[in-house]
C-alpha positions in Angstrom: 2.6 -34.7 -10.3 -0.4 -32.4 -10.8 0.0 -28.8 -10.1 -3.6 -28.2 -9.1 -5.6 -29.0 -6.0 -9.4 -28.9 -6.2 -9.2 -26.7 -9.3 -7.1 -24.0 -7.5 -3.6 -23.3 -8.7 -0.9 -23.9 -6.2 1.4 -21.0 -5.5 1.7 -17.9 -3.4 -1.4 -17.3 -1.2 -1.3 -13.5 -1.8 -1.5 -14.1 -5.6 -4.6 -16.2 -5.3 -6.2 -13.8 -2.8 -5.5 -10.8 -5.1 -7.0 -12.6 -8.0 -10.1 -13.6 -6.1 -10.6 -10.1 -4.7 -9.8 -8.2 -7.9 -12.4 -5.5 -8.5 -14.0 -5.8 -5.0 -13.6 -2.7 -2.9 -15.4 -0.7 -0.3 -13.4 2.5 -1.1 -13.3 4.2 -4.5 -10.1 4.4 -6.4 -10.2 8.2 -6.3 -10.6 8.3 -2.5 -7.8 5.7 -2.1 -5.3 7.6 -4.3 -6.3 10.9 -2.7 -5.6 9.6 0.8 -2.2 8.2 -0.3 -1.3 11.5 -1.8 -2.4 13.4 1.3 -0.3 11.1 3.5 2.7 11.5 1.2 2.4 15.3 1.3 2.1 15.2 5.1 5.2 13.0 5.4 7.2 15.2 3.0 6.2 18.4 4.8 7.3 16.9 8.1 10.6 15.7 6.7 11.1 19.2 5.2 10.4 20.9 8.5 12.8 18.6 10.3 15.6 19.4 7.8 14.9 23.2 7.8 14.8 23.5 11.6 17.3 20.8 12.5 14.7 19.6 15.0 16.6 17.6 17.7 19.3 16.6 15.2 21.9 18.9 16.7 23.2 18.4 20.3 
């Protein structure tokens, strides 16, 4: 049985989609990594503040 349908390999849809969209982006890599880093720092700061103050963790 053939493993191809109309020239497209069968398999996980996400894998095909990622291959088709590789290199196409509206946002630069620097901006993307920068926003991820900013979000990570904000999350870590919030978690640190919760652990330092015990915010609503103690009755």
